[in-house]
C-alpha positions as CSV (number, residue, x, y, z in Angstrom):
1,M,141.4,297.3,212.1
2,L,142.7,293.8,212.2
3,K,140.2,291.4,210.4
4,I,140.4,287.8,211.5
5,A,138.9,284.5,210.5
6,V,138.6,281.8,213.2
7,C,138.6,278.2,212.5
8,V,137.1,275.8,214.9
9,S,136.1,272.2,215.2
10,G,134.4,271.8,218.5
11,G,133.0,273.7,221.6
12,G,134.8,276.9,220.7
13,T,136.0,277.9,224.1
14,N,139.0,279.7,222.6
15,L,136.6,281.5,220.1
16,Q,134.6,282.6,223.1
17,A,137.8,283.9,224.8
18,I,138.6,286.0,221.7
19,I,134.9,287.3,221.4
20,D,134.9,288.1,225.1
21,G,138.4,289.8,224.6
22,I,137.2,292.0,221.8
23,E,134.0,293.0,223.7
24,S,136.0,293.8,227.0
25,G,138.7,295.8,225.1
26,K,141.6,293.3,225.9
27,I,141.8,292.9,222.1
28,S,141.4,296.1,220.4
29,D,141.3,297.2,216.8
30,T,140.1,293.8,215.8
31,R,136.9,292.3,214.2
32,I,136.0,288.7,213.5
33,V,134.8,288.6,209.8
34,L,134.3,284.8,209.7
35,V,134.0,281.7,211.7
36,F,134.7,278.5,209.8
37,S,134.1,275.0,211.1
38,N,134.5,271.5,209.5
39,N,132.0,270.0,211.9
40,P,128.3,270.8,211.7
41,N,127.9,269.8,215.3
42,A,130.4,272.2,216.6
43,Y,129.0,274.3,219.4
44,A,131.4,277.2,218.2
45,L,128.9,277.8,215.4
46,E,126.4,278.5,218.0
47,R,128.7,280.9,219.8
48,A,129.3,282.7,216.5
49,K,125.5,282.9,215.9
50,K,124.9,284.5,219.4
51,A,127.6,286.9,218.8
52,G,126.2,288.0,215.3
53,I,129.5,286.7,213.6
54,P,129.2,285.2,210.0
55,A,129.9,281.5,210.3
56,V,130.3,278.9,207.5
57,C,130.5,275.0,208.0
58,K,132.1,272.8,205.4
59,S,132.7,269.2,206.1
60,P,135.4,267.2,204.3
61,K,132.9,264.2,204.3
62,N,130.8,266.1,201.8
63,Y,133.5,266.3,199.0
64,P,134.6,263.5,196.7
65,A,138.2,264.2,197.5
66,R,140.2,265.9,200.0
67,D,141.7,268.3,197.4
68,D,138.2,269.5,196.6
69,F,137.6,270.4,200.3
70,N,141.0,272.1,200.7
71,K,140.3,274.3,197.5
72,D,136.8,275.3,199.0
73,F,138.4,275.9,202.4
74,L,141.0,278.2,200.7
75,E,138.3,280.1,198.8
76,T,136.1,280.5,201.8
77,L,138.9,282.1,203.7
78,K,140.0,284.2,200.8
79,S,136.4,285.4,200.3
80,A,136.4,286.8,203.9
81,E,139.6,288.8,203.2
82,P,141.1,288.3,206.7
83,D,144.3,289.9,207.7
84,L,144.9,286.9,210.1
85,V,143.6,283.3,210.3
86,V,143.2,282.0,213.8
87,L,143.1,278.2,214.5
88,A,141.2,278.0,217.7
89,G,140.7,274.3,218.4
90,C,140.7,273.5,214.7
91,M,141.3,269.7,214.1
92,V,141.7,270.1,210.3
93,V,145.2,269.6,208.9
94,I,145.9,273.0,207.2
95,P,146.8,272.2,203.7
96,K,150.1,273.8,202.3
97,E,148.1,275.9,199.9
98,I,146.4,277.7,202.7
99,V,149.8,278.2,204.5
100,R,151.3,279.6,201.3
101,A,148.4,281.9,200.7
102,F,148.7,283.5,204.2
103,P,152.4,283.4,205.0
104,N,153.0,284.4,208.7
105,R,149.3,285.2,208.9
106,I,148.0,282.0,210.4
107,I,148.2,281.4,214.1
108,N,147.4,278.3,216.3
109,I,147.0,277.6,220.0
110,H,148.6,274.4,221.2
111,P,148.0,272.9,224.7
112,A,151.4,272.4,225.7
113,L,154.8,274.1,225.8
114,I,156.3,273.5,222.4
115,P,158.7,271.8,221.6
116,S,157.3,269.3,224.2
117,F,154.3,267.2,223.5
118,C,153.7,268.3,220.2
119,G,153.8,267.2,216.5
120,Q,152.0,264.4,214.7
121,G,149.3,262.8,216.9
122,Y,149.4,265.5,219.8
123,Y,146.1,267.1,219.7
124,G,143.2,267.7,222.2
125,L,143.0,265.6,225.3
126,H,145.7,263.3,224.1
127,V,148.3,266.0,224.7
128,H,147.3,266.1,228.5
129,E,147.3,262.3,228.8
130,K,150.9,262.2,227.5
131,V,151.9,265.0,229.8
132,L,150.6,262.9,232.8
133,E,152.0,259.7,231.6
134,R,155.5,261.2,231.3
135,G,155.2,262.7,234.9
136,A,155.9,266.4,233.8
137,R,155.6,268.9,236.6
138,V,155.0,271.7,234.3
139,T,152.9,272.1,231.1
140,G,151.1,275.1,229.6
141,A,150.1,276.4,226.2
142,T,151.8,277.9,223.1
143,V,150.5,280.3,220.4
144,H,152.7,280.0,217.3
145,F,152.5,280.9,213.6
146,V,151.6,278.1,211.4
147,D,154.1,276.9,208.7
148,E,154.1,273.6,206.6
149,G,155.2,271.5,209.4
150,T,153.3,270.2,212.5
151,D,153.7,272.6,215.4
152,T,157.0,273.9,213.9
153,G,156.2,277.5,213.2
154,P,157.6,280.4,215.0
155,I,156.5,280.7,218.7
156,I,154.7,283.9,219.6
157,L,153.7,283.4,223.3
158,Q,153.8,280.7,225.8
159,K,152.5,280.4,229.3
160,A,153.3,277.7,231.9
161,V,150.8,275.8,234.1
162,M,151.7,273.7,237.1
163,V,150.6,270.0,236.8
164,E,149.2,268.7,240.2
165,Q,149.6,265.3,241.6
166,D,146.0,264.2,241.5
167,D,145.3,265.7,237.9
168,T,143.3,263.7,235.3
169,P,143.7,264.7,231.7
170,E,140.2,266.4,231.9
171,I,141.2,268.5,234.9
172,L,144.5,269.3,233.5
173,Q,143.0,270.3,230.2
174,K,140.6,272.6,231.9
175,R,143.3,274.2,234.0
176,V,145.5,274.8,230.8
177,M,142.5,276.4,229.1
178,E,141.7,278.7,232.0
179,Q,145.2,279.7,233.0
180,A,147.0,279.7,229.7
181,E,145.0,279.3,226.4
182,W,142.4,281.9,227.2
183,K,145.0,284.4,228.1
184,I,147.7,284.1,225.5
185,M,145.6,283.7,222.4
186,P,143.8,287.1,223.0
187,K,147.1,288.7,223.9
188,A,148.7,287.4,220.7
189,I,146.0,288.7,218.5
190,D,146.1,292.1,220.3
191,L,149.9,292.4,219.8
192,I,149.4,291.5,216.1
193,A,146.5,294.0,215.7
194,H,148.9,296.8,216.9
195,G,151.8,295.7,214.6
196,K,154.1,294.6,217.4
197,V,154.8,291.2,216.2
198,R,157.4,290.2,213.4
199,V,159.3,287.2,212.3
200,E,163.0,287.2,211.7
201,D,165.0,284.1,211.0
202,H,162.1,281.9,212.1
203,K,162.0,283.6,215.3
204,V,159.2,286.1,216.7
205,I,160.2,289.4,217.8
206,I,157.7,291.4,219.9
207,D,158.2,295.1,220.3
208,G,158.0,296.3,223.9
209,Y,156.9,292.8,225.2
210,D,156.3,292.4,228.9
211,P,155.8,288.8,229.9
212,Q,154.2,290.0,233.2
213,S,151.3,291.3,231.0
214,I,149.7,287.9,230.6
């Protein structure tokens, strides 16, 4: 049984996709042992409550220094004893101490096709704004392992989404979530739960991977 801790900052739509995936069987042999949020107003906390999942909120604003928050963040994750940490719309910069404590055991969902539209400053709606500003015809989402860089970890899954001519950032964001994010995050967790994912030379190898399955 894969035990996962899910870190969130906002509405928790990807968290809901994971909850639904576990309930439907699309994600098997997996249990959410903790939902962590840095935002007390995150609706994701309500989603966790409705699903009967333990949830913890710790805001950096309540600590005298960022290092104090980072230490408590790490200890909170460790106490849940997860096999995998899932960043599902988490706006906290993950400190190196946490990355080192969970090597190749932290995954993130990014709302674009890495290495395009990623790195410092590319998060949330801003990603979709930049996609439209550039006139890109195709965008999508990426699930990747987290390393000490920004969106530089090994890529696990990607799914493309077409950009339409009349898109606004909000419309594009919704389509990317529906057509890509909510599909590849549950799929990646299920693959990891069944031991089909490994990292070699900073690249992900997936045993028996069928790209048509997502």
